[in-house]
PDBQT receptor file of N, H, CA, C and O in Angstrom, charges set to zero:
ATOM      1  N   MET A   1       1.863 -21.388  -2.591  1.00  0.00    +0.000 N 
ATOM      2  CA  MET A   1       1.691 -22.569  -1.773  1.00  0.00    +0.000 C 
ATOM      3  C   MET A   1       1.272 -22.147  -0.370  1.00  0.00    +0.000 C 
ATOM      4  O   MET A   1       1.853 -21.224   0.200  1.00  0.00    +0.000 OA
ATOM      5  N   VAL A   2       0.293 -22.800   0.174  1.00  0.00    +0.000 N 
ATOM      6  H   VAL A   2      -0.180 -23.550  -0.289  1.00  0.00    +0.000 HD
ATOM      7  CA  VAL A   2      -0.181 -22.496   1.520  1.00  0.00    +0.000 C 
ATOM      8  C   VAL A   2       0.644 -23.292   2.516  1.00  0.00    +0.000 C 
ATOM      9  O   VAL A   2       0.714 -24.519   2.446  1.00  0.00    +0.000 OA
ATOM     10  N   THR A   3       1.267 -22.575   3.447  1.00  0.00    +0.000 N 
ATOM     11  H   THR A   3       1.209 -21.579   3.503  1.00  0.00    +0.000 HD
ATOM     12  CA  THR A   3       2.078 -23.256   4.444  1.00  0.00    +0.000 C 
ATOM     13  C   THR A   3       1.205 -23.694   5.608  1.00  0.00    +0.000 C 
ATOM     14  O   THR A   3       0.075 -23.232   5.763  1.00  0.00    +0.000 OA
ATOM     15  N   ARG A   4       1.733 -24.576   6.410  1.00  0.00    +0.000 N 
ATOM     16  H   ARG A   4       2.651 -24.952   6.285  1.00  0.00    +0.000 HD
ATOM     17  CA  ARG A   4       0.987 -25.085   7.557  1.00  0.00    +0.000 C 
ATOM     18  C   ARG A   4       0.605 -23.962   8.515  1.00  0.00    +0.000 C 
ATOM     19  O   ARG A   4      -0.496 -23.965   9.064  1.00  0.00    +0.000 OA
ATOM     20  N   SER A   5       1.513 -22.994   8.721  1.00  0.00    +0.000 N 
ATOM     21  H   SER A   5       2.408 -22.991   8.274  1.00  0.00    +0.000 HD
ATOM     22  CA  SER A   5       1.198 -21.899   9.644  1.00  0.00    +0.000 C 
ATOM     23  C   SER A   5       0.054 -21.049   9.108  1.00  0.00    +0.000 C 
ATOM     24  O   SER A   5      -0.747 -20.541   9.892  1.00  0.00    +0.000 OA
ATOM     25  N   ARG A   6      -0.042 -20.881   7.801  1.00  0.00    +0.000 N 
ATOM     26  H   ARG A   6       0.609 -21.293   7.164  1.00  0.00    +0.000 HD
ATOM     27  CA  ARG A   6      -1.139 -20.108   7.219  1.00  0.00    +0.000 C 
ATOM     28  C   ARG A   6      -2.474 -20.832   7.397  1.00  0.00    +0.000 C 
ATOM     29  O   ARG A   6      -3.512 -20.191   7.558  1.00  0.00    +0.000 OA
ATOM     30  N   LEU A   7      -2.447 -22.138   7.369  1.00  0.00    +0.000 N 
ATOM     31  H   LEU A   7      -1.603 -22.659   7.239  1.00  0.00    +0.000 HD
ATOM     32  CA  LEU A   7      -3.674 -22.894   7.574  1.00  0.00    +0.000 C 
ATOM     33  C   LEU A   7      -4.215 -22.698   8.986  1.00  0.00    +0.000 C 
ATOM     34  O   LEU A   7      -5.427 -22.736   9.200  1.00  0.00    +0.000 OA
ATOM     35  N   ARG A   8      -3.326 -22.490   9.943  1.00  0.00    +0.000 N 
ATOM     36  H   ARG A   8      -2.342 -22.459   9.769  1.00  0.00    +0.000 HD
ATOM     37  CA  ARG A   8      -3.747 -22.266  11.332  1.00  0.00    +0.000 C 
ATOM     38  C   ARG A   8      -4.186 -20.828  11.552  1.00  0.00    +0.000 C 
ATOM     39  O   ARG A   8      -4.730 -20.510  12.610  1.00  0.00    +0.000 OA
ATOM     40  N   GLY A   9      -3.966 -19.957  10.584  1.00  0.00    +0.000 N 
ATOM     41  H   GLY A   9      -3.524 -20.216   9.724  1.00  0.00    +0.000 HD
ATOM     42  CA  GLY A   9      -4.379 -18.577  10.714  1.00  0.00    +0.000 C 
ATOM     43  C   GLY A   9      -3.312 -17.659  11.291  1.00  0.00    +0.000 C 
ATOM     44  O   GLY A   9      -3.619 -16.521  11.645  1.00  0.00    +0.000 OA
ATOM     45  N   ASP A  10      -2.069 -18.118  11.397  1.00  0.00    +0.000 N 
ATOM     46  H   ASP A  10      -1.820 -19.043  11.109  1.00  0.00    +0.000 HD
ATOM     47  CA  ASP A  10      -1.002 -17.260  11.902  1.00  0.00    +0.000 C 
ATOM     48  C   ASP A  10      -0.770 -16.106  10.936  1.00  0.00    +0.000 C 
ATOM     49  O   ASP A  10      -0.849 -16.275   9.720  1.00  0.00    +0.000 OA
ATOM     50  N   GLN A  11      -0.486 -14.945  11.484  1.00  0.00    +0.000 N 
ATOM     51  H   GLN A  11      -0.422 -14.808  12.473  1.00  0.00    +0.000 HD
ATOM     52  CA  GLN A  11      -0.211 -13.771  10.676  1.00  0.00    +0.000 C 
ATOM     53  C   GLN A  11       1.022 -13.067  11.200  1.00  0.00    +0.000 C 
ATOM     54  O   GLN A  11       1.496 -13.347  12.301  1.00  0.00    +0.000 OA
ATOM     55  N   ILE A  12       1.533 -12.156  10.401  1.00  0.00    +0.000 N 
ATOM     56  H   ILE A  12       1.148 -11.929   9.507  1.00  0.00    +0.000 HD
ATOM     57  CA  ILE A  12       2.620 -11.313  10.874  1.00  0.00    +0.000 C 
ATOM     58  C   ILE A  12       2.052 -10.345  11.903  1.00  0.00    +0.000 C 
ATOM     59  O   ILE A  12       0.847 -10.094  11.897  1.00  0.00    +0.000 OA
ATOM     60  N   PRO A  13       2.873  -9.797  12.781  1.00  0.00    +0.000 N 
ATOM     61  CA  PRO A  13       2.367  -8.838  13.771  1.00  0.00    +0.000 C 
ATOM     62  C   PRO A  13       1.742  -7.620  13.083  1.00  0.00    +0.000 C 
ATOM     63  O   PRO A  13       2.282  -7.116  12.099  1.00  0.00    +0.000 OA
ATOM     64  N   ILE A  14       0.624  -7.160  13.593  1.00  0.00    +0.000 N 
ATOM     65  H   ILE A  14       0.185  -7.569  14.393  1.00  0.00    +0.000 HD
ATOM     66  CA  ILE A  14      -0.058  -6.004  13.040  1.00  0.00    +0.000 C 
ATOM     67  C   ILE A  14      -0.304  -4.982  14.136  1.00  0.00    +0.000 C 
ATOM     68  O   ILE A  14      -0.222  -5.293  15.325  1.00  0.00    +0.000 OA
ATOM     69  N   LYS A  15      -0.609  -3.753  13.719  1.00  0.00    +0.000 N 
ATOM     70  H   LYS A  15      -0.676  -3.500  12.754  1.00  0.00    +0.000 HD
ATOM     71  CA  LYS A  15      -0.996  -2.728  14.679  1.00  0.00    +0.000 C 
ATOM     72  C   LYS A  15      -2.094  -1.889  14.050  1.00  0.00    +0.000 C 
ATOM     73  O   LYS A  15      -2.063  -1.641  12.845  1.00  0.00    +0.000 OA
ATOM     74  N   PRO A  16      -3.045  -1.456  14.827  1.00  0.00    +0.000 N 
ATOM     75  CA  PRO A  16      -4.120  -0.642  14.264  1.00  0.00    +0.000 C 
ATOM     76  C   PRO A  16      -3.626   0.761  13.905  1.00  0.00    +0.000 C 
ATOM     77  O   PRO A  16      -2.840   1.358  14.640  1.00  0.00    +0.000 OA
ATOM     78  N   VAL A  17      -4.086   1.267  12.789  1.00  0.00    +0.000 N 
ATOM     79  H   VAL A  17      -4.725   0.782  12.192  1.00  0.00    +0.000 HD
ATOM     80  CA  VAL A  17      -3.772   2.631  12.368  1.00  0.00    +0.000 C 
ATOM     81  C   VAL A  17      -5.053   3.278  11.863  1.00  0.00    +0.000 C 
ATOM     82  O   VAL A  17      -5.995   2.591  11.466  1.00  0.00    +0.000 OA
ATOM     83  N   SER A  18      -5.078   4.590  11.882  1.00  0.00    +0.000 N 
ATOM     84  H   SER A  18      -4.314   5.148  12.204  1.00  0.00    +0.000 HD
ATOM     85  CA  SER A  18      -6.262   5.323  11.433  1.00  0.00    +0.000 C 
ATOM     86  C   SER A  18      -6.145   5.685   9.957  1.00  0.00    +0.000 C 
ATOM     87  O   SER A  18      -5.057   5.682   9.380  1.00  0.00    +0.000 OA
ATOM     88  N   ALA A  19      -7.298   5.998   9.361  1.00  0.00    +0.000 N 
ATOM     89  H   ALA A  19      -8.181   6.000   9.830  1.00  0.00    +0.000 HD
ATOM     90  CA  ALA A  19      -7.299   6.461   7.973  1.00  0.00    +0.000 C 
ATOM     91  C   ALA A  19      -6.522   7.764   7.847  1.00  0.00    +0.000 C 
ATOM     92  O   ALA A  19      -5.856   8.001   6.839  1.00  0.00    +0.000 OA
ATOM     93  N   ARG A  20      -6.607   8.598   8.858  1.00  0.00    +0.000 N 
ATOM     94  H   ARG A  20      -7.149   8.406   9.677  1.00  0.00    +0.000 HD
ATOM     95  CA  ARG A  20      -5.861   9.866   8.848  1.00  0.00    +0.000 C 
ATOM     96  C   ARG A  20      -4.361   9.610   8.769  1.00  0.00    +0.000 C 
ATOM     97  O   ARG A  20      -3.656  10.284   8.018  1.00  0.00    +0.000 OA
ATOM     98  N   TRP A  21      -3.867   8.638   9.540  1.00  0.00    +0.000 N 
ATOM     99  H   TRP A  21      -4.439   8.091  10.150  1.00  0.00    +0.000 HD
ATOM    100  CA  TRP A  21      -2.440   8.315   9.518  1.00  0.00    +0.000 C 
ATOM    101  C   TRP A  21      -2.033   7.797   8.141  1.00  0.00    +0.000 C 
ATOM    102  O   TRP A  21      -1.007   8.207   7.597  1.00  0.00    +0.000 OA
ATOM    103  N   ILE A  22      -2.841   6.894   7.579  1.00  0.00    +0.000 N 
ATOM    104  H   ILE A  22      -3.674   6.561   8.021  1.00  0.00    +0.000 HD
ATOM    105  CA  ILE A  22      -2.524   6.334   6.255  1.00  0.00    +0.000 C 
ATOM    106  C   ILE A  22      -2.443   7.445   5.218  1.00  0.00    +0.000 C 
ATOM    107  O   ILE A  22      -1.501   7.500   4.428  1.00  0.00    +0.000 OA
ATOM    108  N   MET A  23      -3.436   8.329   5.223  1.00  0.00    +0.000 N 
ATOM    109  H   MET A  23      -4.202   8.285   5.864  1.00  0.00    +0.000 HD
ATOM    110  CA  MET A  23      -3.495   9.372   4.200  1.00  0.00    +0.000 C 
ATOM    111  C   MET A  23      -2.446  10.458   4.388  1.00  0.00    +0.000 C 
ATOM    112  O   MET A  23      -2.216  11.261   3.483  1.00  0.00    +0.000 OA
ATOM    113  N   SER A  24      -1.811  10.489   5.547  1.00  0.00    +0.000 N 
ATOM    114  H   SER A  24      -1.998   9.837   6.282  1.00  0.00    +0.000 HD
ATOM    115  CA  SER A  24      -0.754  11.484   5.774  1.00  0.00    +0.000 C 
ATOM    116  C   SER A  24       0.634  10.967   5.403  1.00  0.00    +0.000 C 
ATOM    117  O   SER A  24       1.611  11.711   5.489  1.00  0.00    +0.000 OA
ATOM    118  N   GLN A  25       0.730   9.728   4.999  1.00  0.00    +0.000 N 
ATOM    119  H   GLN A  25      -0.063   9.123   4.929  1.00  0.00    +0.000 HD
ATOM    120  CA  GLN A  25       2.023   9.140   4.665  1.00  0.00    +0.000 C 
ATOM    121  C   GLN A  25       2.482   9.568   3.274  1.00  0.00    +0.000 C 
ATOM    122  O   GLN A  25       1.666   9.622   2.354  1.00  0.00    +0.000 OA
ATOM    123  N   PRO A  26       3.768   9.873   3.099  1.00  0.00    +0.000 N 
ATOM    124  CA  PRO A  26       4.285  10.278   1.787  1.00  0.00    +0.000 C 
ATOM    125  C   PRO A  26       4.047   9.229   0.700  1.00  0.00    +0.000 C 
ATOM    126  O   PRO A  26       3.807   9.583  -0.455  1.00  0.00    +0.000 OA
ATOM    127  N   SER A  27       4.110   7.957   1.051  1.00  0.00    +0.000 N 
ATOM    128  H   SER A  27       4.304   7.670   1.989  1.00  0.00    +0.000 HD
ATOM    129  CA  SER A  27       3.902   6.917   0.043  1.00  0.00    +0.000 C 
ATOM    130  C   SER A  27       2.454   6.913  -0.450  1.00  0.00    +0.000 C 
ATOM    131  O   SER A  27       2.210   6.640  -1.625  1.00  0.00    +0.000 OA
ATOM    132  N   PHE A  28       1.496   7.208   0.421  1.00  0.00    +0.000 N 
ATOM    133  H   PHE A  28       1.694   7.429   1.376  1.00  0.00    +0.000 HD
ATOM    134  CA  PHE A  28       0.100   7.329   0.001  1.00  0.00    +0.000 C 
ATOM    135  C   PHE A  28      -0.042   8.487  -0.984  1.00  0.00    +0.000 C 
ATOM    136  O   PHE A  28      -0.680   8.352  -2.028  1.00  0.00    +0.000 OA
ATOM    137  N   GLU A  29       0.554   9.618  -0.643  1.00  0.00    +0.000 N 
ATOM    138  H   GLU A  29       1.072   9.728   0.205  1.00  0.00    +0.000 HD
ATOM    139  CA  GLU A  29       0.490  10.793  -1.511  1.00  0.00    +0.000 C 
ATOM    140  C   GLU A  29       1.147  10.528  -2.865  1.00  0.00    +0.000 C 
ATOM    141  O   GLU A  29       0.679  11.028  -3.888  1.00  0.00    +0.000 OA
ATOM    142  N   LEU A  30       2.229   9.745  -2.879  1.00  0.00    +0.000 N 
ATOM    143  H   LEU A  30       2.610   9.338  -2.048  1.00  0.00    +0.000 HD
ATOM    144  CA  LEU A  30       2.884   9.393  -4.137  1.00  0.00    +0.000 C 
ATOM    145  C   LEU A  30       1.965   8.533  -4.996  1.00  0.00    +0.000 C 
ATOM    146  O   LEU A  30       1.891   8.724  -6.210  1.00  0.00    +0.000 OA
ATOM    147  N   GLY A  31       1.265   7.590  -4.376  1.00  0.00    +0.000 N 
ATOM    148  H   GLY A  31       1.325   7.434  -3.390  1.00  0.00    +0.000 HD
ATOM    149  CA  GLY A  31       0.306   6.768  -5.118  1.00  0.00    +0.000 C 
ATOM    150  C   GLY A  31      -0.792   7.607  -5.739  1.00  0.00    +0.000 C 
ATOM    151  O   GLY A  31      -1.159   7.398  -6.895  1.00  0.00    +0.000 OA
ATOM    152  N   VAL A  32      -1.320   8.556  -4.977  1.00  0.00    +0.000 N 
ATOM    153  H   VAL A  32      -1.021   8.726  -4.038  1.00  0.00    +0.000 HD
ATOM    154  CA  VAL A  32      -2.348   9.467  -5.493  1.00  0.00    +0.000 C 
ATOM    155  C   VAL A  32      -1.791  10.282  -6.657  1.00  0.00    +0.000 C 
ATOM    156  O   VAL A  32      -2.440  10.405  -7.696  1.00  0.00    +0.000 OA
ATOM    157  N   ALA A  33      -0.598  10.835  -6.490  1.00  0.00    +0.000 N 
ATOM    158  H   ALA A  33      -0.071  10.735  -5.646  1.00  0.00    +0.000 HD
ATOM    159  CA  ALA A  33       0.013  11.664  -7.533  1.00  0.00    +0.000 C 
ATOM    160  C   ALA A  33       0.264  10.870  -8.809  1.00  0.00    +0.000 C 
ATOM    161  O   ALA A  33       0.065  11.388  -9.908  1.00  0.00    +0.000 OA
ATOM    162  N   ASP A  34       0.699   9.613  -8.676  1.00  0.00    +0.000 N 
ATOM    163  H   ASP A  34       0.860   9.192  -7.783  1.00  0.00    +0.000 HD
ATOM    164  CA  ASP A  34       0.950   8.785  -9.857  1.00  0.00    +0.000 C 
ATOM    165  C   ASP A  34      -0.330   8.549 -10.648  1.00  0.00    +0.000 C 
ATOM    166  O   ASP A  34      -0.320   8.623 -11.877  1.00  0.00    +0.000 OA
ATOM    167  N   VAL A  35      -1.433   8.266  -9.956  1.00  0.00    +0.000 N 
ATOM    168  H   VAL A  35      -1.441   8.206  -8.958  1.00  0.00    +0.000 HD
ATOM    169  CA  VAL A  35      -2.700   8.042 -10.662  1.00  0.00    +0.000 C 
ATOM    170  C   VAL A  35      -3.178   9.329 -11.315  1.00  0.00    +0.000 C 
ATOM    171  O   VAL A  35      -3.603   9.316 -12.470  1.00  0.00    +0.000 OA
ATOM    172  N   ARG A  36      -3.115  10.431 -10.596  1.00  0.00    +0.000 N 
ATOM    173  H   ARG A  36      -2.770  10.441  -9.658  1.00  0.00    +0.000 HD
ATOM    174  CA  ARG A  36      -3.582  11.715 -11.152  1.00  0.00    +0.000 C 
ATOM    175  C   ARG A  36      -2.778  12.128 -12.376  1.00  0.00    +0.000 C 
ATOM    176  O   ARG A  36      -3.306  12.777 -13.279  1.00  0.00    +0.000 OA
ATOM    177  N   ALA A  37      -1.500  11.752 -12.408  1.00  0.00    +0.000 N 
ATOM    178  H   ALA A  37      -1.071  11.224 -11.675  1.00  0.00    +0.000 HD
ATOM    179  CA  ALA A  37      -0.648  12.091 -13.550  1.00  0.00    +0.000 C 
ATOM    180  C   ALA A  37      -0.761  11.063 -14.671  1.00  0.00    +0.000 C 
ATOM    181  O   ALA A  37      -0.139  11.224 -15.721  1.00  0.00    +0.000 OA
ATOM    182  N   GLY A  38      -1.546  10.012 -14.463  1.00  0.00    +0.000 N 
ATOM    183  H   GLY A  38      -2.052   9.882 -13.610  1.00  0.00    +0.000 HD
ATOM    184  CA  GLY A  38      -1.716   8.993 -15.486  1.00  0.00    +0.000 C 
ATOM    185  C   GLY A  38      -0.550   8.027 -15.585  1.00  0.00    +0.000 C 
ATOM    186  O   GLY A  38      -0.421   7.308 -16.576  1.00  0.00    +0.000 OA
ATOM    187  N   ARG A  39       0.295   8.002 -14.573  1.00  0.00    +0.000 N 
ATOM    188  H   ARG A  39       0.190   8.585 -13.767  1.00  0.00    +0.000 HD
ATOM    189  CA  ARG A  39       1.443   7.086 -14.577  1.00  0.00    +0.000 C 
ATOM    190  C   ARG A  39       1.036   5.713 -14.067  1.00  0.00    +0.000 C 
ATOM    191  O   ARG A  39       0.080   5.585 -13.302  1.00  0.00    +0.000 OA
ATOM    192  N   GLY A  40       1.757   4.698 -14.490  1.00  0.00    +0.000 N 
ATOM    193  H   GLY A  40       2.533   4.802 -15.112  1.00  0.00    +0.000 HD
ATOM    194  CA  GLY A  40       1.565   3.347 -13.972  1.00  0.00    +0.000 C 
ATOM    195  C   GLY A  40       2.176   3.234 -12.581  1.00  0.00    +0.000 C 
ATOM    196  O   GLY A  40       2.635   4.222 -12.009  1.00  0.00    +0.000 OA
ATOM    197  N   SER A  41       2.175   2.029 -12.051  1.00  0.00    +0.000 N 
ATOM    198  H   SER A  41       1.801   1.226 -12.515  1.00  0.00    +0.000 HD
ATOM    199  CA  SER A  41       2.768   1.797 -10.729  1.00  0.00    +0.000 C 
ATOM    200  C   SER A  41       4.244   2.160 -10.724  1.00  0.00    +0.000 C 
ATOM    201  O   SER A  41       4.941   1.996 -11.725  1.00  0.00    +0.000 OA
ATOM    202  N   HIS A  42       4.702   2.648  -9.599  1.00  0.00    +0.000 N 
ATOM    203  H   HIS A  42       4.136   2.781  -8.786  1.00  0.00    +0.000 HD
ATOM    204  CA  HIS A  42       6.115   2.978  -9.437  1.00  0.00    +0.000 C 
ATOM    205  C   HIS A  42       6.931   1.721  -9.695  1.00  0.00    +0.000 C 
ATOM    206  O   HIS A  42       6.606   0.656  -9.171  1.00  0.00    +0.000 OA
ATOM    207  N   ARG A  43       7.970   1.828 -10.483  1.00  0.00    +0.000 N 
ATOM    208  H   ARG A  43       8.234   2.693 -10.909  1.00  0.00    +0.000 HD
ATOM    209  CA  ARG A  43       8.665   0.628 -10.956  1.00  0.00    +0.000 C 
ATOM    210  C   ARG A  43       9.332  -0.197  -9.867  1.00  0.00    +0.000 C 
ATOM    211  O   ARG A  43       9.539  -1.396 -10.049  1.00  0.00    +0.000 OA
ATOM    212  N   ASP A  44       9.674   0.417  -8.743  1.00  0.00    +0.000 N 
ATOM    213  H   ASP A  44       9.506   1.391  -8.595  1.00  0.00    +0.000 HD
ATOM    214  CA  ASP A  44      10.355  -0.364  -7.707  1.00  0.00    +0.000 C 
ATOM    215  C   ASP A  44       9.571  -0.432  -6.394  1.00  0.00    +0.000 C 
ATOM    216  O   ASP A  44      10.149  -0.731  -5.350  1.00  0.00    +0.000 OA
ATOM    217  N   CYS A  45       8.270  -0.161  -6.432  1.00  0.00    +0.000 N 
ATOM    218  H   CYS A  45       7.800   0.082  -7.281  1.00  0.00    +0.000 HD
ATOM    219  CA  CYS A  45       7.511  -0.155  -5.176  1.00  0.00    +0.000 C 
ATOM    220  C   CYS A  45       7.474  -1.531  -4.526  1.00  0.00    +0.000 C 
ATOM    221  O   CYS A  45       7.299  -1.626  -3.312  1.00  0.00    +0.000 OA
ATOM    222  N   ASP A  46       7.633  -2.595  -5.297  1.00  0.00    +0.000 N 
ATOM    223  H   ASP A  46       7.775  -2.518  -6.284  1.00  0.00    +0.000 HD
ATOM    224  CA  ASP A  46       7.638  -3.926  -4.698  1.00  0.00    +0.000 C 
ATOM    225  C   ASP A  46       8.921  -4.210  -3.915  1.00  0.00    +0.000 C 
ATOM    226  O   ASP A  46       9.008  -5.218  -3.214  1.00  0.00    +0.000 OA
ATOM    227  N   LEU A  47       9.908  -3.336  -4.031  1.00  0.00    +0.000 N 
ATOM    228  H   LEU A  47       9.838  -2.517  -4.600  1.00  0.00    +0.000 HD
ATOM    229  CA  LEU A  47      11.159  -3.511  -3.297  1.00  0.00    +0.000 C 
ATOM    230  C   LEU A  47      11.209  -2.674  -2.017  1.00  0.00    +0.000 C 
ATOM    231  O   LEU A  47      12.147  -2.812  -1.232  1.00  0.00    +0.000 OA
ATOM    232  N   TRP A  48      10.219  -1.813  -1.797  1.00  0.00    +0.000 N 
ATOM    233  H   TRP A  48       9.458  -1.702  -2.436  1.00  0.00    +0.000 HD
ATOM    234  CA  TRP A  48      10.211  -0.956  -0.622  1.00  0.00    +0.000 C 
ATOM    235  C   TRP A  48      10.002  -1.773   0.636  1.00  0.00    +0.000 C 
ATOM    236  O   TRP A  48       9.159  -2.669   0.667  1.00  0.00    +0.000 OA
ATOM    237  N   ASP A  49      10.767  -1.466   1.676  1.00  0.00    +0.000 N 
ATOM    238  H   ASP A  49      11.452  -0.738   1.651  1.00  0.00    +0.000 HD
ATOM    239  CA  ASP A  49      10.577  -2.149   2.962  1.00  0.00    +0.000 C 
ATOM    240  C   ASP A  49       9.307  -1.670   3.653  1.00  0.00    +0.000 C 
ATOM    241  O   ASP A  49       8.580  -2.460   4.256  1.00  0.00    +0.000 OA
ATOM    242  N   THR A  50       9.053  -0.388   3.562  1.00  0.00    +0.000 N 
ATOM    243  H   THR A  50       9.643   0.254   3.073  1.00  0.00    +0.000 HD
ATOM    244  CA  THR A  50       7.845   0.175   4.174  1.00  0.00    +0.000 C 
ATOM    245  C   THR A  50       7.156   1.074   3.169  1.00  0.00    +0.000 C 
ATOM    246  O   THR A  50       7.798   1.592   2.255  1.00  0.00    +0.000 OA
ATOM    247  N   GLY A  51       5.897   1.260   3.322  1.00  0.00    +0.000 N 
ATOM    248  H   GLY A  51       5.375   0.840   4.065  1.00  0.00    +0.000 HD
ATOM    249  CA  GLY A  51       5.173   2.191   2.475  1.00  0.00    +0.000 C 
ATOM    250  C   GLY A  51       4.492   1.588   1.269  1.00  0.00    +0.000 C 
ATOM    251  O   GLY A  51       3.681   2.259   0.630  1.00  0.00    +0.000 OA
ATOM    252  N   GLN A  52       4.791   0.347   0.933  1.00  0.00    +0.000 N 
ATOM    253  H   GLN A  52       5.450  -0.198   1.452  1.00  0.00    +0.000 HD
ATOM    254  CA  GLN A  52       4.191  -0.238  -0.263  1.00  0.00    +0.000 C 
ATOM    255  C   GLN A  52       2.667  -0.320  -0.133  1.00  0.00    +0.000 C 
ATOM    256  O   GLN A  52       1.945   0.007  -1.074  1.00  0.00    +0.000 OA
ATOM    257  N   TRP A  53       2.188  -0.750   1.015  1.00  0.00    +0.000 N 
ATOM    258  H   TRP A  53       2.775  -1.015   1.780  1.00  0.00    +0.000 HD
ATOM    259  CA  TRP A  53       0.733  -0.846   1.202  1.00  0.00    +0.000 C 
ATOM    260  C   TRP A  53       0.089   0.525   1.092  1.00  0.00    +0.000 C 
ATOM    261  O   TRP A  53      -0.957   0.660   0.457  1.00  0.00    +0.000 OA
ATOM    262  N   ASN A  54       0.681   1.536   1.688  1.00  0.00    +0.000 N 
ATOM    263  H   ASN A  54       1.531   1.427   2.204  1.00  0.00    +0.000 HD
ATOM    264  CA  ASN A  54       0.100   2.872   1.621  1.00  0.00    +0.000 C 
ATOM    265  C   ASN A  54       0.137   3.430   0.208  1.00  0.00    +0.000 C 
ATOM    266  O   ASN A  54      -0.783   4.138  -0.201  1.00  0.00    +0.000 OA
ATOM    267  N   TYR A  55       1.183   3.124  -0.542  1.00  0.00    +0.000 N 
ATOM    268  H   TYR A  55       1.931   2.549  -0.210  1.00  0.00    +0.000 HD
ATOM    269  CA  TYR A  55       1.261   3.531  -1.943  1.00  0.00    +0.000 C 
ATOM    270  C   TYR A  55       0.094   2.913  -2.726  1.00  0.00    +0.000 C 
ATOM    271  O   TYR A  55      -0.594   3.605  -3.477  1.00  0.00    +0.000 OA
ATOM    272  N   GLU A  56      -0.116   1.624  -2.543  1.00  0.00    +0.000 N 
ATOM    273  H   GLU A  56       0.442   1.062  -1.933  1.00  0.00    +0.000 HD
ATOM    274  CA  GLU A  56      -1.214   0.939  -3.240  1.00  0.00    +0.000 C 
ATOM    275  C   GLU A  56      -2.569   1.474  -2.786  1.00  0.00    +0.000 C 
ATOM    276  O   GLU A  56      -3.491   1.593  -3.593  1.00  0.00    +0.000 OA
ATOM    277  N   ARG A  57      -2.691   1.791  -1.521  1.00  0.00    +0.000 N 
ATOM    278  H   ARG A  57      -1.942   1.694  -0.865  1.00  0.00    +0.000 HD
ATOM    279  CA  ARG A  57      -3.941   2.395  -1.029  1.00  0.00    +0.000 C 
ATOM    280  C   ARG A  57      -4.192   3.738  -1.718  1.00  0.00    +0.000 C 
ATOM    281  O   ARG A  57      -5.324   4.042  -2.092  1.00  0.00    +0.000 OA
ATOM    282  N   GLY A  58      -3.147   4.533  -1.883  1.00  0.00    +0.000 N 
ATOM    283  H   GLY A  58      -2.227   4.286  -1.579  1.00  0.00    +0.000 HD
ATOM    284  CA  GLY A  58      -3.275   5.810  -2.563  1.00  0.00    +0.000 C 
ATOM    285  C   GLY A  58      -3.706   5.640  -4.001  1.00  0.00    +0.000 C 
ATOM    286  O   GLY A  58      -4.522   6.414  -4.501  1.00  0.00    +0.000 OA
ATOM    287  N   ARG A  59      -3.165   4.631  -4.678  1.00  0.00    +0.000 N 
ATOM    288  H   ARG A  59      -2.501   4.002  -4.272  1.00  0.00    +0.000 HD
ATOM    289  CA  ARG A  59      -3.552   4.365  -6.071  1.00  0.00    +0.000 C 
ATOM    290  C   ARG A  59      -5.010   3.921  -6.143  1.00  0.00    +0.000 C 
ATOM    291  O   ARG A  59      -5.740   4.333  -7.044  1.00  0.00    +0.000 OA
ATOM    292  N   ALA A  60      -5.428   3.098  -5.216  1.00  0.00    +0.000 N 
ATOM    293  H   ALA A  60      -4.834   2.763  -4.484  1.00  0.00    +0.000 HD
ATOM    294  CA  ALA A  60      -6.808   2.604  -5.220  1.00  0.00    +0.000 C 
ATOM    295  C   ALA A  60      -7.802   3.696  -4.823  1.00  0.00    +0.000 C 
ATOM    296  O   ALA A  60      -8.947   3.686  -5.275  1.00  0.00    +0.000 OA
ATOM    297  N   PHE A  61      -7.376   4.622  -3.993  1.00  0.00    +0.000 N 
ATOM    298  H   PHE A  61      -6.446   4.630  -3.626  1.00  0.00    +0.000 HD
ATOM    299  CA  PHE A  61      -8.239   5.673  -3.478  1.00  0.00    +0.000 C 
ATOM    300  C   PHE A  61      -8.606   6.700  -4.542  1.00  0.00    +0.000 C 
ATOM    301  O   PHE A  61      -9.668   7.319  -4.480  1.00  0.00    +0.000 OA
ATOM    302  N   THR A  62      -7.715   6.877  -5.521  1.00  0.00    +0.000 N 
ATOM    303  H   THR A  62      -6.853   6.374  -5.572  1.00  0.00    +0.000 HD
ATOM    304  CA  THR A  62      -7.841   7.950  -6.490  1.00  0.00    +0.000 C 
ATOM    305  C   THR A  62      -8.480   7.470  -7.780  1.00  0.00    +0.000 C 
ATOM    306  O   THR A  62      -8.010   6.491  -8.361  1.00  0.00    +0.000 OA
ATOM    307  N   PRO A  63      -9.543   8.127  -8.251  1.00  0.00    +0.000 N 
ATOM    308  CA  PRO A  63     -10.094   7.757  -9.551  1.00  0.00    +0.000 C 
ATOM    309  C   PRO A  63      -9.097   8.093 -10.656  1.00  0.00    +0.000 C 
ATOM    310  O   PRO A  63      -8.316   9.034 -10.511  1.00  0.00    +0.000 OA
ATOM    311  N   PRO A  64      -9.108   7.352 -11.745  1.00  0.00    +0.000 N 
ATOM    312  CA  PRO A  64      -8.159   7.628 -12.846  1.00  0.00    +0.000 C 
ATOM    313  C   PRO A  64      -8.306   9.050 -13.374  1.00  0.00    +0.000 C 
ATOM    314  O   PRO A  64      -9.388   9.637 -13.357  1.00  0.00    +0.000 OA
ATOM    315  N   ALA A  65      -7.186   9.580 -13.839  1.00  0.00    +0.000 N 
ATOM    316  H   ALA A  65      -6.307   9.104 -13.853  1.00  0.00    +0.000 HD
ATOM    317  CA  ALA A  65      -7.174  10.964 -14.373  1.00  0.00    +0.000 C 
ATOM    318  C   ALA A  65      -7.928  11.060 -15.674  1.00  0.00    +0.000 C 
ATOM    319  O   ALA A  65      -8.019  12.140 -16.258  1.00  0.00    +0.000 OA
TER     320      ALA A  65
């Protein structure tokens, strides 16, 4: 459901980061390792407070094994 605030374009606070910073994060490396090993998504990554986006970026960055 689209809320009224989303219609106005409000977003959560963001900060710019570099590709180097993203790729140096342990969660990014875990995403890469999971794809290279042929594993599916980490079973509890949707519960992580931080790192979920970088994990998904790592999975998307890596071609399948």
